[in-house]
C-alpha distance (Angstrom), angle and dihedral (degrees) to the residues before:
residue distance angle dihedral
M1 . . .
K2 3.78 . .
K3 3.79 135.5 .
E4 3.81 88.4 -109.7
H5 3.82 88.8 66.6
L6 3.79 90.7 56.1
D7 3.80 89.7 48.4
K8 3.82 94.5 48.1
Y9 3.80 95.6 46.0
E10 3.80 105.4 46.2
W11 3.80 90.4 -170.9
L12 3.80 95.1 56.3
V13 3.80 117.2 102.8
L14 3.78 133.6 175.8
S15 3.78 117.1 -131.1
K16 3.77 110.7 -155.1
S17 3.81 92.2 -171.0
E18 3.83 91.8 52.8
A19 3.82 93.5 35.7
G20 3.80 93.2 -134.0
L21 3.78 149.6 69.8
F22 3.80 130.3 -75.3
C23 3.77 137.5 -178.5
I24 3.80 99.2 -120.1
Y25 3.81 93.3 -154.4
C26 3.81 96.0 48.8
A27 3.79 93.3 42.8
I28 3.82 90.8 55.5
F29 3.81 108.1 23.4
N30 3.80 106.4 30.6
H31 3.81 107.8 119.3
T32 3.79 96.5 -172.1
K33 3.75 125.2 66.8
T34 3.80 94.9 -154.7
G35 3.77 137.2 60.1
T36 3.76 132.1 -170.3
G37 3.76 119.6 -84.9
S38 3.77 128.2 -169.4
N39 3.82 92.4 -85.2
N40 3.78 108.1 14.5
V41 3.78 146.0 -19.4
M42 3.79 115.4 -48.9
P43 3.81 132.7 -176.1
L44 3.79 117.1 -92.1
K45 3.76 109.9 -115.5
C46 3.79 120.7 136.9
L47 3.83 111.9 74.3
V48 3.83 91.4 -3.1
S49 3.80 114.9 57.0
N50 3.82 96.5 -1.0
P51 3.79 128.3 39.4
L52 3.78 121.8 -107.9
I53 3.80 102.9 -117.4
K54 3.81 102.8 162.2
F55 3.78 112.3 74.8
A56 3.83 100.9 -178.0
K57 3.83 93.1 102.3
L58 3.79 97.1 32.3
L59 3.80 99.5 120.9
G60 3.78 139.6 35.7
K61 3.79 131.4 65.3
D62 3.82 91.0 -65.4
G63 3.81 94.2 36.6
Y64 3.80 123.2 119.8
L65 3.81 94.6 -104.6
E66 3.81 98.0 49.2
T67 3.79 92.5 41.8
H68 3.80 91.4 51.0
N69 3.80 91.2 45.1
K70 3.84 90.7 58.9
N71 3.81 97.9 50.9
I72 3.80 118.7 111.9
Y73 3.82 93.0 -137.0
H74 3.82 88.0 54.7
K75 3.80 92.9 50.9
N76 3.81 90.4 47.8
S77 3.80 91.1 49.1
I78 3.81 91.5 51.9
Q79 3.80 90.5 49.2
D80 3.83 91.3 50.1
G81 3.79 92.2 45.6
K82 3.77 94.1 50.3
A83 3.81 91.4 46.7
F84 3.80 88.7 51.9
L85 3.81 91.6 50.3
N86 3.82 91.7 48.0
N87 3.80 91.8 52.9
């Protein structure tokens, strides 16, 4: 993980206490506890309720960061977080 990743993904934060990465918006503002998987609904874990601690698949179009960035629950969480900050 490099500083450039934190700069590119404004929502990405490093938790020293958890020794991993989180999406700050999803960790705080996500109202659902599930996301869509390839076959059905699955619990949200990586970057949301649990830190991302394995960085092997961090980047690329199928990497953790790009995949997370495309999720509807993520986009809704960012919208809610920014509305909260504006109020």
